[in-house]
C-alpha positions as a printed NumPy array, in Angstrom:
array([[251.596, -31.415, -38.53 ],
       [254.123, -29.374, -40.511],
       [257.602, -30.232, -39.24 ],
       [260.907, -29.015, -40.562],
       [264.382, -28.027, -39.55 ],
       [267.017, -25.697, -40.903],
       [270.716, -25.595, -40.107],
       [273.   , -22.664, -40.947],
       [276.642, -21.796, -40.354],
       [276.801, -18.04 , -39.785],
       [279.926, -15.928, -39.409],
       [278.695, -14.222, -36.238],
       [279.41 , -14.827, -32.543],
       [276.949, -17.136, -30.784],
       [275.984, -14.546, -28.15 ],
       [274.992, -12.035, -30.837],
       [272.791, -14.598, -32.61 ],
       [271.067, -15.546, -29.368],
       [270.459, -11.865, -28.589],
       [268.987, -11.395, -32.076],
       [266.54 , -14.296, -31.641],
       [265.5  , -13.042, -28.193],
       [264.943,  -9.465, -29.465],
       [261.369, -10.294, -30.463],
       [260.292,  -6.644, -30.621],
       [262.481,  -6.163, -33.729],
       [261.052,  -9.104, -35.74 ],
       [258.653,  -6.966, -37.827],
       [261.61 ,  -5.011, -39.221],
       [263.207,  -8.054, -40.869],
       [261.084, -11.242, -40.696],
       [258.858, -11.878, -43.737],
       [255.13 , -11.736, -42.957],
       [255.733, -10.618, -39.347],
       [253.451,  -7.613, -39.013],
       [253.744,  -6.885, -35.292],
       [255.276,  -8.156, -32.057],
       [254.723,  -7.404, -28.399],
       [256.591,  -8.631, -25.329],
       [254.392,  -8.854, -22.227],
       [256.907, -10.248, -19.783],
       [260.666, -10.835, -19.735],
       [262.385, -12.32 , -16.686],
       [266.056, -13.167, -16.323],
       [266.343, -15.829, -13.617],
       [269.954, -16.975, -13.409],
       [270.356, -19.851, -15.877],
       [267.132, -19.005, -17.759],
       [265.339, -16.159, -19.488],
       [261.532, -16.378, -19.7  ],
       [259.572, -14.324, -22.231],
       [255.839, -14.117, -22.996],
       [255.232, -12.469, -26.371],
       [252.751, -12.048, -29.216],
       [253.585, -12.251, -32.906],
       [251.156, -11.117, -35.586],
       [251.828, -12.989, -38.803],
       [250.099, -12.582, -42.144],
       [249.754, -10.976, -45.512],
       [246.941,  -8.812, -46.82 ],
       [243.637,  -9.7  , -45.204],
       [245.049, -12.959, -43.809],
       [246.661, -12.276, -40.458],
       [246.55 , -13.702, -36.981],
       [248.236, -13.23 , -33.631],
       [249.568, -15.959, -31.413],
       [251.011, -15.761, -27.919],
       [254.176, -17.72 , -27.138],
       [256.159, -18.872, -24.146],
       [259.869, -18.423, -24.962],
       [262.496, -20.022, -22.707],
       [266.215, -19.473, -23.14 ],
       [268.523, -21.863, -21.28 ],
       [271.891, -20.11 , -20.878],
       [273.661, -23.295, -19.805],
       [273.093, -25.221, -23.05 ],
       [272.355, -22.238, -25.36 ],
       [268.927, -23.449, -26.435],
       [265.712, -21.539, -26.949],
       [262.376, -23.364, -26.702],
       [259.129, -21.804, -27.899],
       [255.614, -23.132, -27.284],
       [252.267, -21.51 , -27.978],
       [249.958, -20.261, -25.262],
       [246.989, -19.056, -27.299],
       [245.958, -18.09 , -30.797],
       [245.344, -19.942, -34.073],
       [247.783, -22.756, -33.312],
       [246.705, -26.072, -31.866],
       [250.321, -26.507, -30.768],
       [253.793, -25.136, -31.48 ],
       [257.125, -26.707, -30.572],
       [260.122, -24.74 , -31.72 ],
       [263.767, -25.229, -30.717],
       [266.869, -23.189, -31.501],
       [270.392, -24.555, -30.87 ],
       [273.58 , -22.506, -31.097],
       [277.098, -23.983, -31.298],
       [280.201, -21.817, -31.658],
       [282.728, -23.205, -34.18 ],
       [285.752, -20.886, -34.258],
       [284.506, -17.605, -35.805],
       [281.28 , -19.25 , -36.994],
       [278.12 , -20.276, -35.184],
       [276.089, -23.276, -36.236],
       [272.423, -22.497, -35.728],
       [269.76 , -25.159, -35.979],
       [266.085, -24.338, -35.904],
       [263.428, -27.042, -35.587],
       [259.714, -26.365, -35.676],
       [256.606, -28.519, -35.378],
       [253.135, -26.984, -35.271],
       [249.511, -27.438, -36.172],
       [246.966, -24.744, -36.993],
       [243.478, -25.176, -35.543],
       [241.893, -24.449, -38.947],
       [242.294, -27.688, -40.944],
       [242.145, -25.937, -44.352],
       [244.903, -23.48 , -43.4  ],
       [246.894, -26.37 , -41.972],
       [246.819, -28.128, -45.369],
       [247.939, -24.925, -47.123],
       [250.756, -24.378, -44.635],
       [251.985, -27.951, -45.002],
       [252.498, -27.401, -48.735],
       [254.476, -24.152, -48.398],
       [256.041, -24.633, -44.983],
       [259.577, -25.605, -45.989],
       [259.798, -22.604, -48.337],
       [258.556, -20.248, -45.592],
       [260.937, -21.66 , -43.001],
       [263.896, -21.123, -45.333],
       [262.79 , -17.52 , -45.953],
       [262.71 , -16.934, -42.177],
       [266.162, -18.53 , -41.753],
       [267.465, -16.356, -44.615],
       [266.049, -13.253, -42.906],
       [267.713, -14.078, -39.567],
       [271.04 , -14.808, -41.265],
       [270.945, -11.61 , -43.341],
       [270.017,  -9.509, -40.291],
       [272.76 , -11.097, -38.164],
       [275.378, -10.477, -40.836],
       [274.247,  -6.857, -41.299],
       [274.412,  -6.167, -37.559],
       [277.35 ,  -8.224, -36.342],
       [279.686,  -9.43 , -39.096],
       [283.259,  -8.269, -38.462],
       [282.47 ,  -7.074, -34.927]])
């Protein structure tokens, strides 16, 4: 139900941004409302990297964990994320990375639905704000770690 996309031009090399997005274990240290993360499986198979991971998202007494299938295609520099289990009915998430001189254009598209209809209505109302906060967090973290490297 909630769908949105964000596009940013970040003064960081594309490879570093991709590595940051794939470093799921570090999300709780900089992503708002990300309480915990756990990677169960990570396989590098030539053109692709496959990751199975949990994210626990929430605030206060409201928190939930969902398991995701993360697939990085090295050939076209895209990351696709779909849900496996948890509170989501479905999740389709896509990251694209395009190097433009010393900048990287990052686009992030997400479409999901929560199984709980009431929570789904709440998320629809605040989703764009939350997505921008997440994009801000990734950009800030990337610039802290990699700017001028």
